[in-house]
VOPAGU-2260 file (C-alpha; in pm, 1 decimal, decimal comma):
REM VOPAGU-2260
SITE   aa  ch    i         X         Y         Z
SITE  MET   A    0      19,8       7,7      -6,2
SITE  ILE   A    1      96,6     301,8     -86,5
SITE  THR   A    2      28,2     668,3     110,4
SITE  LEU   A    3      46,9     989,1     -88,6
SITE  THR   A    4     105,0    1326,6      83,7
SITE  LYS   A    5     202,2    1638,7     -82,2
SITE  GLU   A    6     543,0    1664,5     136,5
SITE  SER   A    7     616,0    1244,6     149,6
SITE  GLY   A    8     749,9    1325,8    -263,2
SITE  PRO   A    9     699,5    1104,0    -506,5
SITE  ALA   A   10     557,9     757,4    -399,1
SITE  ASP   A   11     736,8     457,0    -609,9
SITE  LEU   A   12     378,3     277,6    -750,4
SITE  ASP   A   13     592,1     -48,4    -795,0
SITE  GLY   A   14     342,4    -343,9    -754,4
SITE  VAL   A   15      23,9     -71,9    -883,3
SITE  THR   A   16     -93,7    -154,4   -1156,0
SITE  HIS   A   17    -454,5      35,3   -1130,2
SITE  LEU   A   18    -513,2     371,3   -1034,5
SITE  SER   A   19    -850,2     571,2   -1011,3
SITE  ILE   A   20    -816,0     938,2    -897,8
SITE  GLY   A   21   -1169,6    1062,1    -822,4
SITE  VAL   A   22   -1272,0    1449,9    -788,9
SITE  SER   A   23   -1617,7    1499,8    -593,0
SITE  TRP   A   24   -1820,0    1846,9    -486,3
SITE  ASP   A   25   -2100,1    2012,2    -355,9
SITE  PRO   A   26   -2286,5    2263,2    -578,7
SITE  THR   A   27   -2316,5    2585,5    -344,0
SITE  SER   A   28   -2513,8    2931,7    -462,6
SITE  GLY   A   29   -2173,3    3110,2    -507,8
SITE  SER   A   30   -2229,6    3464,2    -317,6
SITE  SER   A   31   -2617,0    3485,3    -368,9
SITE  GLY   A   32   -2892,0    3375,9    -159,0
SITE  GLY   A   33   -3251,2    3326,2    -176,6
SITE  VAL   A   34   -3449,2    3229,2    -493,8
SITE  MET   A   35   -3141,0    3256,3    -697,1
SITE  GLY   A   36   -2889,6    3111,7    -458,5
SITE  MET   A   37   -3168,7    2836,1    -453,8
SITE  LEU   A   38   -3166,5    2806,2    -795,1
SITE  ARG   A   39   -2784,3    2787,7    -824,3
SITE  ARG   A   40   -2786,9    2528,1    -593,8
SITE  LYS   A   41   -3018,9    2347,1    -768,8
SITE  SER   A   42   -2859,0    2363,3   -1096,8
SITE  GLY   A   43   -2521,0    2281,2    -962,7
SITE  THR   A   44   -2161,4    2387,8   -1104,7
SITE  ASP   A   45   -1966,8    2161,9   -1353,5
SITE  LEU   A   46   -1609,6    2087,4   -1252,2
SITE  ASP   A   47   -1424,0    1849,7   -1499,8
SITE  LEU   A   48   -1126,2    1579,9   -1407,1
SITE  ILE   A   49    -904,5    1555,0   -1685,1
SITE  ALA   A   50    -609,6    1363,1   -1725,7
SITE  ILE   A   51    -363,4    1450,7   -1987,7
SITE  ALA   A   52     -71,2    1195,0   -2113,3
SITE  LEU   A   53     273,5    1356,6   -2236,1
SITE  HIS   A   54     548,9    1252,3   -2415,0
SITE  ASP   A   55     844,6    1416,1   -2217,3
SITE  SER   A   56     686,0    1754,2   -2203,2
SITE  ASP   A   57     414,7    1754,2   -2524,2
SITE  PRO   A   58      67,5    1673,4   -2422,2
SITE  VAL   A   59     -60,4    1384,8   -2659,7
SITE  ARG   A   60    -364,3    1252,7   -2502,2
SITE  LEU   A   61    -638,3    1415,3   -2302,0
SITE  ALA   A   62    -906,0    1204,7   -2109,2
SITE  GLY   A   63   -1238,3    1402,9   -1987,6
SITE  LEU   A   64   -1421,1    1681,7   -2156,0
SITE  ASP   A   65   -1550,6    1431,0   -2476,3
SITE  SER   A   66   -1281,9    1212,2   -2485,7
SITE  LEU   A   67   -1358,3     902,8   -2257,1
SITE  ASP   A   68   -1102,6     654,0   -2386,3
SITE  PRO   A   69    -786,9     856,8   -2582,1
SITE  ILE   A   70    -564,5     579,5   -2615,6
SITE  GLY   A   71    -802,7     341,9   -2742,8
SITE  ASN   A   72    -733,8      51,4   -2546,8
SITE  GLY   A   73    -845,9      82,5   -2196,1
SITE  SER   A   74    -551,2     226,3   -2034,6
SITE  LEU   A   75    -681,4     641,8   -1969,5
SITE  LEU   A   76   -1056,5     549,9   -1912,3
SITE  HIS   A   77   -1270,8     879,7   -1752,9
SITE  SER   A   78   -1617,6     800,1   -1625,6
SITE  GLY   A   79   -1787,6    1048,5   -1802,7
SITE  ASP   A   80   -1919,4    1407,4   -1722,5
SITE  ASN   A   81   -2142,3    1495,4   -1438,8
SITE  GLN   A   82   -2223,5    1902,9   -1461,4
SITE  THR   A   83   -2378,9    1941,3   -1167,2
SITE  GLY   A   84   -2193,2    1795,5    -869,0
SITE  HIS   A   85   -2518,5    1598,3    -715,9
SITE  GLY   A   86   -2486,2    1305,9    -568,9
SITE  ASP   A   87   -2260,7    1104,7    -319,8
SITE  GLY   A   88   -1882,4     960,6    -384,1
SITE  ASP   A   89   -1674,2    1112,2    -672,7
SITE  ASP   A   90   -1862,5    1303,7    -928,1
SITE  GLU   A   91   -1610,2    1191,9   -1177,2
SITE  THR   A   92   -1326,2     981,5   -1198,3
SITE  VAL   A   93   -1022,3     857,4   -1392,5
SITE  THR   A   94    -869,8     529,8   -1390,8
SITE  VAL   A   95    -522,0     418,9   -1524,8
SITE  GLU   A   96    -385,7      76,9   -1627,8
SITE  PHE   A   97     -23,0     141,6   -1595,8
SITE  ALA   A   98      64,6    -177,8   -1795,9
SITE  LYS   A   99    -137,6     -98,2   -2118,3
SITE  ILE   A  100     -13,8     280,3   -2131,7
SITE  PRO   A  101     211,8     310,8   -2468,9
SITE  PRO   A  102     542,7     338,5   -2385,7
SITE  HIS   A  103     630,8     690,8   -2569,1
SITE  ILE   A  104     385,7     825,5   -2275,2
SITE  THR   A  105     634,1     954,4   -1993,9
SITE  SER   A  106     346,3    1137,2   -1731,6
SITE  ILE   A  107      30,6    1217,8   -1646,7
SITE  VAL   A  108     -89,8    1489,8   -1518,1
SITE  PHE   A  109    -455,2    1508,6   -1363,3
SITE  VAL   A  110    -638,0    1848,3   -1338,6
SITE  ALA   A  111    -948,2    1953,1   -1199,7
SITE  ALA   A  112   -1098,2    2267,6   -1383,5
SITE  ALA   A  113   -1405,9    2484,2   -1405,0
SITE  TYR   A  114   -1363,0    2488,3   -1785,7
SITE  LYS   A  115   -1696,3    2525,8   -1904,8
SITE  LYS   A  116   -1792,2    2897,8   -1934,5
SITE  GLY   A  117   -2032,1    2958,1   -1619,4
SITE  SER   A  118   -1868,6    2747,2   -1396,1
SITE  SER   A  119   -1619,1    2791,0   -1092,2
SITE  PHE   A  120   -1429,4    2691,8    -814,3
SITE  GLN   A  121   -1629,8    2967,3    -636,2
SITE  LYS   A  122   -1965,6    2828,1    -704,9
SITE  ALA   A  123   -1875,8    2434,7    -559,3
SITE  ARG   A  124   -1768,6    2328,0    -193,9
SITE  ASN   A  125   -1586,2    2071,3     -11,3
SITE  ILE   A  126   -1401,7    2001,5    -318,9
SITE  SER   A  127   -1179,7    1684,8    -265,7
SITE  PHE   A  128    -950,9    1484,0    -487,3
SITE  LYS   A  129    -908,6    1104,1    -378,2
SITE  VAL   A  130    -608,1     891,5    -472,5
SITE  TYR   A  131    -697,4     511,6    -490,5
SITE  ASP   A  132    -494,0     210,0    -557,8
SITE  ALA   A  133    -770,1       5,8    -763,0
SITE  THR   A  134    -485,2    -291,6    -835,8
SITE  GLY   A  135    -683,4    -675,9    -821,5
SITE  GLY   A  136   -1023,9    -521,8    -910,0
SITE  SER   A  137   -1046,1    -356,3    -531,8
SITE  SER   A  138   -1028,4     -35,4    -472,3
SITE  GLN   A  139    -811,3     161,7    -164,2
SITE  GLN   A  140    -787,9     535,0     -96,8
SITE  VAL   A  141    -444,8     682,5     -56,4
SITE  ALA   A  142    -489,0    1000,7     -59,0
SITE  ASP   A  143    -755,8    1285,2      20,7
SITE  ILE   A  144    -652,2    1643,4    -168,9
SITE  TRP   A  145    -829,8    1928,9     -68,4
SITE  PRO   A  146    -755,6    2282,4    -208,9
SITE  SER   A  147    -771,4    2570,1     -43,2
SITE  MET   A  148   -1099,4    2729,6     -69,1
SITE  LEU   A  149    -926,6    3113,1     -74,0
SITE  THR   A  150    -847,9    3071,4    -395,6
SITE  THR   A  151    -986,5    3280,8    -680,6
SITE  ASP   A  152    -840,2    3031,9    -950,6
SITE  ASN   A  153   -1036,1    2780,9   -1183,8
SITE  ALA   A  154    -779,4    2524,3   -1223,2
SITE  CYS   A  155    -602,6    2251,9   -1014,7
SITE  ALA   A  156    -337,1    2045,3   -1086,0
SITE  VAL   A  157    -402,9    1743,3    -841,9
SITE  ALA   A  158    -114,4    1471,7    -885,3
SITE  LYS   A  159     129,0    1341,6   -1170,1
SITE  ALA   A  160     202,3    1040,8   -1264,1
SITE  VAL   A  161     634,2     982,4   -1431,0
SITE  ARG   A  162     719,5     692,9   -1581,6
SITE  VAL   A  163    1096,2     606,3   -1435,1
SITE  GLY   A  164    1228,5     330,9   -1627,0
SITE  PRO   A  165     978,3      46,2   -1598,3
SITE  VAL   A  166     787,5     184,6   -1237,0
SITE  TRP   A  167     573,2     486,0   -1227,0
SITE  LYS   A  168     556,9     736,4    -962,9
SITE  LEU   A  169     278,1     957,5    -817,9
SITE  GLU   A  170     329,5    1292,2    -709,1
SITE  VAL   A  171      73,3    1471,5    -548,6
SITE  ILE   A  172     105,8    1848,2    -687,8
SITE  ASN   A  173    -232,6    2064,6    -532,1
SITE  VAL   A  174    -123,5    2340,3    -699,9
SITE  THR   A  175    -364,7    2609,4    -826,5
SITE  GLY   A  176    -371,1    2793,7   -1156,9
SITE  LYS   A  177    -608,6    3036,1   -1392,3
SITE  ILE   A  178    -694,8    2906,5   -1733,8
SITE  LYS   A  179    -948,6    3105,3   -1959,1
SITE  GLN   A  180   -1231,9    2867,5   -1932,5
SITE  GLY   A  181   -1317,8    2701,2   -2324,8
SITE  ASP   A  182    -916,3    2722,3   -2416,2
SITE  GLU   A  183    -800,6    2358,0   -2445,0
SITE  LEU   A  184    -453,9    2490,6   -2550,9
SITE  GLY   A  185    -416,5    2673,8   -2185,0
SITE  LEU   A  186    -554,6    2382,6   -1991,5
SITE  MET   A  187    -253,5    2137,3   -2171,7
SITE  ARG   A  188       5,0    2456,1   -2112,0
SITE  PHE   A  189    -155,0    2468,1   -1716,5
SITE  ALA   A  190     -43,9    2080,6   -1710,6
SITE  VAL   A  191     266,2    2132,5   -1855,8
SITE  SER   A  192     396,3    2334,8   -1658,5
SITE  LYS   A  193     315,7    2125,8   -1326,0
């Protein structure tokens, strides 16, 4: 079993064949109360979990948004878009099967973003990223990452998996930043900078 914290640095994933990262959040009214606040809570807010696969420093595949199986072999799978944050448990997940990741992919950066116009971290509460060791079909949580509630940013680089020879290492990043909503290239540049 691995235990991950930002302070402990990269964790060796030797023996971990499947890894899942999930994001969950609760909708809030933002700064509005009354009827408008109630309507905003009911409609929710849309955060997106995105995994960007890199070859060296070049993004080559993106799991999330409208791409659920970008490599085409099930090695990097996105659960689909939750546009409200309603419901229990993880609202969106990305699962990695390391043995199937093509050898030219050297790292994978996991980013959560208020990507679509009108969505915002400020319209969400209790944002949490969970990392699971999903080896052998079970799912054991190994990290719980909470971004700062003080941020006015709209993106968070959650974690980064890096190939080191035949072994993968995972490091918690938990760094926020700003991207232009709907700007896929800006999202990829943000991921590459982490």
